[in-house]
FISEKE-773892 format. One record per residue (C-alpha): residue number from 1; x, y, z. Coordinates in nm, 3 decimals. Layout:
<rs>
{n NUM&x X&y Y&z Z}
...
</rs>
This chain:
<rs>
{n 1&x 0.765&y -3.156&z 3.483}
{n 2&x 0.706&y -2.952&z 3.158}
{n 3&x 0.904&y -2.640&z 3.014}
{n 4&x 0.641&y -2.419&z 3.217}
{n 5&x 0.743&y -2.598&z 3.519}
{n 6&x 1.106&y -2.527&z 3.472}
{n 7&x 1.044&y -2.162&z 3.400}
{n 8&x 0.838&y -2.166&z 3.733}
{n 9&x 1.127&y -2.298&z 3.912}
{n 10&x 1.432&y -2.091&z 3.739}
{n 11&x 1.237&y -1.744&z 3.748}
{n 12&x 1.097&y -1.780&z 4.086}
{n 13&x 0.734&y -1.784&z 3.971}
{n 14&x 0.490&y -1.923&z 4.229}
{n 15&x 0.407&y -2.310&z 4.177}
{n 16&x 0.047&y -2.384&z 4.168}
{n 17&x -0.088&y -2.564&z 4.452}
{n 18&x -0.272&y -2.869&z 4.424}
{n 19&x -0.573&y -2.751&z 4.619}
{n 20&x -0.594&y -2.420&z 4.393}
{n 21&x -0.908&y -2.432&z 4.200}
{n 22&x -0.746&y -2.300&z 3.895}
{n 23&x -0.490&y -2.614&z 3.855}
{n 24&x -0.707&y -2.870&z 4.041}
{n 25&x -0.822&y -3.008&z 3.711}
{n 26&x -0.489&y -3.052&z 3.560}
{n 27&x -0.327&y -3.175&z 3.891}
{n 28&x -0.581&y -3.437&z 3.886}
{n 29&x -0.532&y -3.533&z 3.533}
{n 30&x -0.127&y -3.559&z 3.595}
{n 31&x -0.177&y -3.782&z 3.902}
{n 32&x -0.412&y -4.008&z 3.709}
{n 33&x -0.163&y -4.027&z 3.401}
{n 34&x 0.118&y -4.107&z 3.665}
{n 35&x -0.108&y -4.402&z 3.803}
{n 36&x -0.199&y -4.523&z 3.473}
{n 37&x 0.188&y -4.545&z 3.366}
{n 38&x 0.264&y -4.701&z 3.705}
{n 39&x 0.012&y -4.985&z 3.651}
{n 40&x 0.116&y -5.032&z 3.268}
{n 41&x 0.489&y -5.089&z 3.364}
{n 42&x 0.390&y -5.252&z 3.716}
{n 43&x 0.598&y -5.019&z 3.906}
{n 44&x 0.305&y -5.009&z 4.151}
{n 45&x 0.322&y -5.365&z 4.237}
{n 46&x 0.695&y -5.357&z 4.274}
{n 47&x 0.677&y -5.074&z 4.518}
{n 48&x 0.395&y -5.231&z 4.716}
{n 49&x 0.630&y -5.534&z 4.753}
{n 50&x 0.919&y -5.329&z 4.876}
{n 51&x 0.719&y -5.141&z 5.106}
{n 52&x 0.574&y -5.476&z 5.230}
{n 53&x 0.923&y -5.596&z 5.282}
{n 54&x 1.047&y -5.285&z 5.443}
{n 55&x 0.726&y -5.306&z 5.699}
{n 56&x 0.821&y -5.656&z 5.810}
{n 57&x 1.229&y -5.634&z 5.804}
{n 58&x 1.272&y -5.265&z 5.893}
{n 59&x 1.646&y -5.305&z 6.002}
{n 60&x 1.733&y -5.548&z 5.735}
{n 61&x 1.575&y -5.283&z 5.478}
{n 62&x 1.781&y -5.013&z 5.621}
{n 63&x 2.082&y -5.198&z 5.610}
{n 64&x 2.040&y -5.278&z 5.261}
{n 65&x 1.948&y -4.934&z 5.151}
{n 66&x 2.218&y -4.757&z 5.337}
{n 67&x 2.477&y -5.025&z 5.214}
{n 68&x 2.385&y -4.934&z 4.845}
{n 69&x 2.439&y -4.553&z 4.953}
{n 70&x 2.768&y -4.644&z 5.111}
{n 71&x 2.891&y -4.870&z 4.834}
{n 72&x 2.803&y -4.597&z 4.576}
{n 73&x 3.008&y -4.333&z 4.795}
{n 74&x 3.299&y -4.570&z 4.802}
{n 75&x 3.292&y -4.651&z 4.443}
{n 76&x 3.296&y -4.273&z 4.348}
{n 77&x 3.578&y -4.210&z 4.579}
{n 78&x 3.794&y -4.491&z 4.445}
{n 79&x 3.709&y -4.362&z 4.085}
{n 80&x 3.809&y -4.016&z 4.180}
{n 81&x 4.128&y -4.135&z 4.314}
{n 82&x 4.227&y -4.336&z 4.028}
{n 83&x 4.149&y -4.056&z 3.775}
{n 84&x 4.346&y -3.802&z 3.989}
{n 85&x 4.649&y -4.045&z 3.999}
{n 86&x 4.658&y -4.112&z 3.632}
{n 87&x 4.904&y -3.874&z 3.461}
{n 88&x 4.922&y -3.988&z 3.109}
{n 89&x 5.235&y -3.888&z 2.905}
{n 90&x 5.139&y -3.600&z 2.683}
{n 91&x 5.350&y -3.633&z 2.353}
{n 92&x 5.294&y -3.445&z 2.051}
{n 93&x 5.266&y -3.595&z 1.701}
{n 94&x 5.603&y -3.478&z 1.592}
{n 95&x 5.773&y -3.637&z 1.918}
{n 96&x 5.572&y -3.947&z 1.844}
{n 97&x 5.716&y -3.945&z 1.488}
{n 98&x 6.068&y -3.882&z 1.612}
{n 99&x 6.066&y -4.146&z 1.843}
{n 100&x 5.938&y -4.411&z 1.573}
{n 101&x 6.226&y -4.249&z 1.335}
{n 102&x 6.493&y -4.306&z 1.596}
{n 103&x 6.358&y -4.661&z 1.666}
{n 104&x 6.387&y -4.765&z 1.314}
{n 105&x 6.721&y -4.622&z 1.263}
{n 106&x 6.878&y -4.789&z 1.552}
{n 107&x 6.790&y -5.126&z 1.441}
{n 108&x 7.063&y -5.326&z 1.258}
{n 109&x 6.969&y -5.379&z 0.891}
{n 110&x 7.018&y -5.730&z 0.765}
{n 111&x 7.243&y -5.754&z 0.466}
{n 112&x 7.148&y -6.003&z 0.203}
{n 113&x 7.430&y -6.130&z 0.020}
{n 114&x 7.368&y -6.324&z -0.334}
{n 115&x 7.611&y -6.584&z -0.464}
{n 116&x 7.788&y -6.458&z -0.752}
{n 117&x 7.741&y -6.756&z -1.010}
{n 118&x 7.359&y -6.744&z -0.929}
{n 119&x 7.166&y -6.632&z -1.219}
{n 120&x 6.908&y -6.350&z -1.189}
{n 121&x 6.572&y -6.411&z -1.326}
</rs>
């Protein structure tokens, strides 16, 4: 759909009918372009194989499709609960600097003692 199609949708303009003679040529050209794209990317053959499988194994196909749908729903609910329960601790930069400074000051300092008779170089 192009910009004009979006404008028609947003502003409530009448969408052209495929049987309208004014838009018939454009509709046929768009359909032909879509078929050409489907042939070039081999989507048409993949769709035919899926349709053939669906015709032969109807129940299995429905189980597969609805398991994908339910799996996606469950995954979304899981992610929503994880995000909802995640409460990161909010600390300002000043608080982080203060905690680092306190940590450094609380660590014991190692005192280095040099022997008296050792010559410095």
